[in-house]
N, C-alpha and C positions, 0 to 999 in steps of 0.2 A: 281518059280515066284519071281521077285525082290520085296523087301520090300518097303513100303512107307517111305519117310523121313519126319519127323515132326520137324521143327526148333522152339525152344523156346529161351528165353533170358538168363536163368541161369542154371547151371548144376544141382542145387538142384531141380529145377522145372522139369528138364528133367528126373531125376531119378523117381520122383513121378508119372509123366505122363506115362512113359514107363511101369511101373508096371500095370497101369490101362488098357492101350491099347493092351498089349500082343505082340504076335509074328508078327503081320502084320505091325507093325510100328517100325522103328528105330528112337529114339528121341535124337536129338543133340542140343547143346547150341551154340549160337553165341556170348555169353558173352557181351550182351548189344549192343551199337552202333558199326557197322562195317565200317562206313565211316563218314568222317567229312569234313568240308570246308578246302581247302588249307590254310596254314598259310600265305604264301606270297601274297602281293598285295590284301589283304582282302579276297581273295577266291571267289569274286563276281564280275561279269561283270556288273557294274552299267549302262553302255551304251547299254546293250543288255537285257532289261527287267529284270535286276537283276539276270541274269542266274548264279546259283551257280556252282562252280568248286569243285567237291568232290574228295577226295582221300581215299584210304584204309591206315590207319596209320600203321607204321612199326610193332607195337605190335599186330596188328590184321591180318597180312599177313598169318601167319601160320593157324589161325582159318579159314580164307576164303579159303585157299588152300585145307584144309581138307573137308570143306563143298562142295566145287566144285567137289572134287573127289567122295564123297558119292552121291551127287546129280546126277552125270552121270550114276551111277550104279542103282539108285533107280527107281522104277516104277513111282512114282509121288511124287512131293515135296509139302508139306503142311506147311503153316506158322501159328504159334501159339504164336506170341509175345504178350506182354501185350495189354490190350484192350483200353488204352488211346491213345492220339494223338502221343505221343512219340513212343509207341509200333507200331502204324500204320506206322509211318515213317520208323522204323527199318524193317518192312516187305517189304516196297517198296524198300529200299536200298538193301535188300537181293535179290529181283527180279532183280534189276539192275546188281548186282555183279554176280549172278548165271545164268544170261541170261534167266530169266523166264518172261513170259508175265503177268503183273499185272492184265490185264483184264480177264484172265482165271485161274490164279493160285489160288488154294483153300486157303482161309484164315479163320481161326476159332477163336472165342473169347468166353471167359467164365469168370464168376465173381469169381468162386471158383474152386479149384483143387480137385474135388470129382468124383467118378466113374460116377454117373448120369449126372453131368454137362459136363464132357469131352465127354462122349458117345453122349449126346444130341448135343454138338457142332459139332462133327464129322458128325452127321446126317444132320446138317444144315449149311454147309460151305457157305461162301460168297466170294467176291473178295476184293482186297485192295480198301479201300475208299479213293480216291484221294483228296477229300475235306479235310479230316482229315490230310492227308499227307501234303497238302499245308498249312494248319493252323500251323502245327509244323515247316514246312520249313520257313514260314513267320516269326515266332518267332525267329528262329535260325539266319536268315539272318538279320533281323532288329537289333537283339542284337549284331551281329558281326559288323554291320555298326556303331552302337553307340559306341561300345568299340574301334573300329579301328580309328574312326574319333575324338572321344573325348580325348582319352588317350594322343595322341601327343600334344594336346592343353595344358594339365596339365604339360607335360614334359617341354614344352617351357616356361610356365608361373610360374613355381615353382622349386626351387633348392632343390632336395631331393636325398638322396643316392639311394633310390629304384625307379624303374620305376613305376610311379603312373598309376592307371587305373580307368576308370569310366564305369558304366554299367547302363542300362535303369531302371531295377527294383531295383537293389542294391542301386543306388544313392538316390532313393526316400525313401528306407528303412532307410538309414543313416539320411536323413532329418528328418524323424519321430522321431528318437532317439535324434537327435541334438536339435530339437524344445522342446522336453520334458525336456531335460537337462537345457535349457535356462529358461524355465518356472520355474523349481525348483530353479535355481540360483536367479531368480528375485523375488521369492515368499517371502512375509513378513508375518510371522505368527502373527495372532491376538488371543487374549485369551478371554474366558468367564468363568463363574463359574457355574458348574453343581450342582444342589441341590439334595441331596439324604438323605432320612430319613430312619432309621431302626426302625421297630415296632416289637412287640411281639404279637402273637395270638396262640390259641391252634389248633393243627392239628386234624385230624379225630380220633386219639387215645387219645385226651385230653392232649397231651404233648405240652408244649410251644415251639414254633419255631419262628425264626427271619425271616422277609421278608422285602424287600426294596420298597420304593415308591419314585417317582421323582417329583420335582417341576419345575416351570418355570425357565429357565436359566437366570442368571444375567450377565449383560454386564461387570461389573467391581467389584473390591474388595469392594468398598464402598456400591454398591447396594446389594452385597451378605451379607455383615455384617448387613446392615439395615434390610434385610429380616430375618436373623437369630434372630436379636434382637427383631423383631416384633413377633417372635414365643415363646419368653420366657414366661413361665407359661401358655402356651396354652393347651387346651384339643383337642384331635383329634377324629373325629367320621367318620365312613363310611357313606357317603351321598348317594352313589348309587353303585350297583353291576350289571354289565352286562355280561352275558355269551352268546357267539356267537360261532356257529360251524365254523370251518375253514378246509381247505384242502391243501395238497401239491401234486403237479403233477410231474411225472417223466420226465426227459429230454429225447430227441429223441436219437435213436441209434447214434453211432459215425460216423462222417465224418473224413477226414484226419485232418482237423483243430481242431475239438473238441477233438479228440484222443490225438493230440500233447499237447493241453492245459491241459487236465486232467492227462495225464502221467507226465507232469511237476509238476502240483499241488500236486498230490497224491503220485507219485513215485520219483519225483526229476529228471526225465530223461530230457536230452537235446532233441531238436527237431530231430536232426540227429540220436541219439540213438533210439528214438521211431520208426523212419522209418526203421532202420536196423533190429530191432527186429520184427516189423510188417511184413517186407518183408520175413523174415525167417519163420514166422508163415504161411504166405500165400503160400510160395513155398512148405512147408511141408503138405499143404492141410488142415490146421487147421482153417484158417479164410478166409473170402472173400477178394477181391482185396482191397489193402490198400490206393490207391490214388483215392479218390472219394469226391464229395461235395454233394452227395445225402443222405437224411435221411430215405428214404423209405426201407421197407422190402418186399420181395416177399411173395406171399400168402403161398407158401410152408414153407418159413422161419417163418412166423407168426404162422402157425399151429404148427410147431415144438416147438416154444417158449411157446405157449399156453399149449401144452401137458406137457412140462417140468415144467412150473409153477404149473399146476394142480397136477402133480405127486408129486412135492416136498413140496408144501405149501397148496394145496387144492383149490377147485373151487372159493372160495370167494376172493382169491388173484388174479384171472384172470380178466383182462380188456383189450380187444383187441383194439389197437389204430392204426390209420394210420397217419403217419407224412408227412407233405408236406414241400417242400423246399421254403424258402423265395426267394431264388435266382432262378429265372426262367431259367437262362442259365446254371444250374448245368450240367457241360459238360462231366466229365470224365466217371466214371462207373455209373451204373443205380441202385445201391443198396448201403445201408450203410455198414459200416464194422461190421461184425458179425461172430460168430463161425459157422463153416460148420455143426457141429453136436452138438446140444444143450445139449445132454446127457453127453458130456465131459465138466465137470465144471473146469478142470484144465489141465495144460500141463505137460508132463513128462520131458520136457526139462527145466533145472534150469534157463537158461538165459532168456527164454521167458515167464516163468510161471506167473510172476506178471502182465505183460502186457496182457497176454491171459485172466487171471482171471478178470482183469478190463473190458475187452471187453465183456466177458461172463456176468458179473454182470450188465453192462449197458444195454445189449440186453435184459436180463431177465426183468429188472426193467421197460423197455419201454412198456412191455405188461402186467404190473401189475396194480392193483387197486390203486387209490389215497390213500394217508395217511390221516386219519381223525383226526382232532384236536378239542379241545375245548378251546377257548380263553376267559379268564376272565379278565375284567377290573374293578378295584374298584377305585372310587373317594373318597378322604378323605378330609373332611373340617377342617379348622384351626380356632379355636374360636377367636383368637386375630387379625385376618386379613381376607381379602376377598379372599385370594388365596386358591388354592386346590392342593393336591398332588395326583399323579396317580400311582397305583400299577397294574402291568400286569403279568399275568401268563398263561402258556400254558400246556395243558395236552394232551398226545397222546392217543386217544381213539382206533384207529386201525392203525397198522403200515404200512399195504399195501406194496408198493414198497420199503419203508425204511428198510424192513426186509433184503433186498439184497444190496441196493446201495443208496448213496446220493451224488449229484454233489457238488463239492467244488466251492468256489468263488475266483475270483482274488482279490488281495489286494485292488485295487481301488474301488471294489464293496462292500467291507466290511464297515459297519457303526458301530458306538459306541454301537448301540442297538443289534447288532448281538451277539448271545450267552448270552444275558442278561436275557431273560425271563425264569424263572424257574416255579416251582409249587407254587401256593398261598395256604395258609391254608383256610378252609371254612370261608367266611366273609358274614355278613348280614347287611343290611341297619340299621343305628342307633347304630351300635356296637361301643363302645368306645375302642380306641387303646392306650396302654401305649407306649410312645416314649422312645426308648433306647438311640438314638443319632441322631443328624442331622448335616450334614456337607455340606459345599460348596467347591468343589474342582476345582482348576484352570485347564482348559483344553485348549489346543492350536489347532488352525486350522492346517491342514497338506497339503502340496502340493501333487499333484498327484504323485504316485510312479514311479520310473524308470521302463522301460519295462523289463520283463523277455523274454526269447526266445518265450515262449508260448503266452504271452500277445501281443507280436509284431505280431505274426501270426494272432491273433484275429483282431488286428488293420488293418493289410494288407487286411484281408478278408472283414472287414467292409467297407474299402475304395474301394473294387473291384479291388485290385492290386494283380496280381499273381494268380496262380491256385494251386490245391492240389499238383501237381508235382513240383512246383517251390519254395514253402515256405522254405523247408530245405536247398536246394542249395543256396538260397538267403542269409540266415543267415550265413551259412558256409563261403560264399564268403566275406561278409563284415567283419567278424572276421579275416579271413586269410589275407585280404588286410591291416589290421591295422587301419581301419577307426572306428572300434568299438571294445571294449574289454569287456569281461565278467568277472566281479570280485565282491568281497564282499566290503562292506564299513562299517567301524567301526562307532558305534554310539558315540554321545557326551553327556556329562552330562548336564542336564538342571534343574534349580530350578523351582518348582511350589509351589503355596500357597494353604494351606488348612485351612478353617475357620470351627471350630467345636462348636456346641452347645451341652453341656452336663449339665444337671440340669438347672441352671439359668445363666450359665457362657458361654460367647463366647470367644474362644481363637484362636490365629493365629499361625500356625506353617509353616515352610518352609521345604519341602521335595525335594528329587532329583529323577529324572528318566533318563533312557538312551533313547535317541531319535535319529532317523535318521539312525539306523543300517539297512543294506540291504544285502541280500545274493543272489549270482549268478544273478546280474542285468547287463543290457547292458548300458555301458557308452560310449559316443562318445569320441574318442581321439581328441587331438588338431588338428591333421592332418585331421580327419573326419570333424571337425567343419570348418576348413579353406577351404577345398575342397567343402563342402556343400555351403558355402557362395559364392564362386567363381562361381559354377555351377548355383546357383539360380540367380545370377546377370546377367550371360551371356546366360544361356540356360533355361529360365523360363518354357518353354513347357516341356522339359525333366523332370524338377523337380516338375511339377504341378501334384497334386494328381488326379484331374479330367481328365487331359490329359492322364495320365498313365492308368487310369481305362478305358478310351474310347478306347485306343489301345487294351486292353484285350477284350472289346466287339467286336472290329473289327476282332480279331482272331476268336472269336465265329462265326461271320458272315461268315468268310472264311470257317470254319468247316461245316457250314450249306449250303454251296454252294451259298450264297447270295452276296458274294463279291470276286472279283479277287485278289489273293494275291499280284501280282506285282503292281496292281493299288494302293492297300493299302500302299505298301512300297513307291511308287512314291509320293503319297500325303504327306507322312512323310518326305522323304529324301530331296526333293527340298528345302523347307524352312530351314530344319536342316543344310544342307550343306552351305547355305548362312550365318547362325549364326556362323558356324565353321570358315569360311573364315574371317568374320568380327571380331571375337574374336581374332584370330591369329594376325590380322593386327593392331587392335586398343586397345585391352585390356592391362591394366598395369600388370606388374608382381605381383604375389601374395606375399604380405608381411606377413600377419598374425601377425601384430605387435601391441603391446599395451604399451604406455608409462606409467611408474609407478611413476617416480619422479627423483630426482637428488642425486647423490652420494655426501655425505657431505665432503669427503676427496678430490676428484678430481674435483668436480663441474660438472662432466659429467652426461648426462642423463642415466637413467636406463630403459631398455625396456625388455619386455617379447616378444619373437617371435619364429617362426618356423626356426630352423636351418637345416643344411644338415643332421644331425643325430637325429632330433626330436626337441621337445619344449625346450627352454632354456631362461635364462635371460642374459643380456649383459650390461656392463658398458662401455660407450664410443662408438665411431663410427669407422667403417673401414677406413674412410678417415682421421682420426686423426693421428698425428705423432706417438703417443704412441699406441701400439697394444691394442685393446679392451680386457676386461676381460669377460670370458664366464663361465656360470655354468648351468649344466643340471637340469631340473625340476625333482622333485620326481614323482614317478608313480601316486601318489594321487593328484598331483597338476595340474592346468590347466592355460594356458595363460589367459583365460577369467576371472579367479577368484583369481589368486595369488595376495597377497597384497604386498606393497612396503617392509614391515617389513619381510615378508616371503622370498621375493626375496633376500634381503641383507643377510639373514641368510645363503643362499646357497653359498655365496662367502667365507664362513669360511673354505671351503676346498681349497687346501689340508691342513690337520691338522697334526702337529707333536704331537704324544701323549706320547712319551717317548723314552728311549734308551734301546736296547737289544743287548748284545754282542758288546758294543761300537759303535753301528750303530743306526741312527734314525729310528723310526717306524712311517711311514707316512700313513694316511688314505685319500683316494681320490675316486672320481667317474670317470670312463673312459667310452669308447664306449660300453664296455660290462658289465657295472655295477660297484658297489663299490668294492674296493680292498685295501689290505695292501701292502705297499712297504717297503722292508727291505733288505739291502745289495745288491742292484741292482736286486732283485728278487721280483716278484709280486704274491700275493695270493688273490684269489677272496673271497669276503665275502658273506655268505648266507643271505637270506631274514630276518632271525631273528635278525641280527645286523644292527643298524642304524649308518651309517658312521659319522653322526653329534654328536652322543652321546657315541659311543663305547669307552671303557676305555683301558688303557695299559694292565691292568690285564686280560681283556677279549681277547685282541689281541695276547698276547704272546703265549698262548697254541695253537692258530690257526696257527701261523707261524711254531711252532715246529712240530705240527701234519702234516701239509701240506708239510713241507720240508722233513720230514722223509718219507712220502708216495711217494714224487717225487724221492727221492734218491733210494728207493726200486724199483721204476718202471723204473729207468734209467739203460739201459744196457751199452750204449756207446754214447759219444757225439763227433761229428766232428766239432770242434769249428770254424775252418776257413770257412767251407762250410755251417755252421749253420744248420746242419742236426743231428737229434737225433734218436737213436735206443731205443725204449721204450717197456715196458712190460704192456699190457693192460689186461682186464678181459678175452679176447679171445686169448691171446698169444702175442708174439712179433710183433711189427710193426714199420714202419719208419715215422718220422714226419719232414716235411720241411715247415717252416713258419706255416700257418694255415691248411695245407693239410696233411692228413694221407695216407700212402700207404701200401698195404698188402705185406707181405713177402711170396714168393712161398713156398708151403707146404714142398718141399724137403730141404729147407734151414732153416726151423723154429727151429729145434733142435740145429743148429750151428749158430744161429743168432749173438751170441756174437763174432764170428770169422769173420764176414763179413768185407771186406775192403771198403774203400770209393769208389773205382772204381766199386765194385759189387753193392753197394747201389745206386750209381748214375745210373747204368745200369737198375736196378729194377724200379727206378723212371721214367726213359726215356720210358721204355716199357709200364709202366702203363699209362703214359700220351698219348702215341701213340695208345693204345688200351683201351680206357675207357670202363668200364663195361656197358652193355646194360641194360637199365631200363626195368624190366618186371613187368607189372601190369595189372590188369583187369580194363578196362575203365567202369566207372559207368555212368548210365544215368544222364544227367544234364538238369536242367531247366534253365530258364533265370535268 
């Protein structure tokens, strides 16, 4: 009897499922999507109800051929692609390609790859849900239309070396980052003075301990000094002590978004790394499906967590909870991300261990008792004025879920009071307290921080933009396109004032702090800012948060069968197409220009603007008789914030810094970054050297070292033809211009003997037969 063929998306998943199902099933992988829209002419017939034209990409032809062959010999074909809309669409494409009827072909779904879940799914097959397929198809078609129509507008209106592109969700994500950057640049810090007194009192063992109390903030240094002066020779008494119970409650189990946020905060993972590791855990049967916006746990899962909490920590730590989604349209899976077997508190795979343990702890904590606290607030009177000081302390009476897990906060949610409260010594009303020191410290207001990948995901989710399957691809795309970059920012030194009252004397000291340092934050590039402004001006709907969220809701309605997908696209496309035509005809070219001042030598204007190869500053105009001067901006500079003085500093290059072997050593910046020029040869500078400050003594060893390395790597040079035979880490190769060519294996050992004719023949053959790119196509969201 012929076996059943079960098709899944990944080979790892296929192996796990084949072990569960046994001999009756052959489990094969389709490696993600097997069809996509044609590249030419949009791949969509806009005049025929947006009918898509699908093709099997070249890299998937072999997979499709293999599946067709096995399907013909099989008793029955079952489809077991992922349970979200993307997976449903892949099942439909498989039906189309393999000649299966989607109305009768068996389709199974499961939240986890465990024996009970797979066997249960096989017992309850369904057919392909065309509403889900149409929702995914609508997203794909709409995003192709936006990209296909918008990108040429940018090509026409902006001179850049790269082909610019725009996308529906990506452009809005860049806008979020651009607006935050502009808020930060426009922010003016204000300061106030924080009053803090240090007192001494005996603890439970009669040992004197210090504790802090706070007073009312003072608006300026004068008010702070006046307050401290008013406290000279004062006595301090506890006027009131209040003890109140408090509690902390655990967070819900993970959704895709909250997992990405916590993995970023606790483990420092990027959004895409988190998803790669989560997919690995899912496919090996260790966690439930990782693309979900649901926080609920099944009854079976809740019982398993409850049993594990009870076994590990005792019944008093158990508190069963049911979490509900705030978002009623939670679309993808129907359960939160959790371990499949709660008794496994770790993963034996080193790569995924930390992420698995994070998921395990969060799931455990979600079904554990509240942490019980005791909060003490003591008010302290000052004999010489009517003000009061307040001391607060917190004691953990029962750790509850904190025994396992505590959720971290984002930078913008942190306040000065976080981590301030410690334990107070026993205090009673009327108790006199000796003052050790009182100080007023200048504190500055801070702008909202730049987004991390995870906090951007949180913002997109709050705005209703995108879905669990689209967050990671959106961020990858805006980074890849050069509209946003992820980098660190060094802090700057800032003075702040501290007024101290010790004994009867008030003194003023100035101290320094490092401020503004940021790590792995998202910064808009000048290109991102300029493109955002252009799209906002001419395509306000596309760039509008509410409009983008409404489109997401319409996808949900298509998935629920409440809205026809081509009607939805029609409502979007007709006004959008008019905007495109109007912009091409009437919009001015994008300048992205800012005037900074006048060059004192030539009297010509100095501007910062977008050039063909990125942001730059320019003295003079292209229409002037004399050719304008250009200088590239540093990576840390921006057209919007660069000052006139900083711009003029950039024109100090090229810089002659000395002579070596009777030849000038010149430092400059080119298309590919900073370099040293010596004796008609060029040597790139690494990031640790600043071209504006590098000295001759630092440059000389770089030239010697790089020249020696180049000589060792050079086998032969054909000067006339400008072709080099070089030795690289993987053996000899040919270099012509910027292109490298492999030398055939049988000629590697005798590479030094190659003639120019033989080398040219190798180059011609390589150009005529370019290597085929072989890669697994990943699932992509919008």
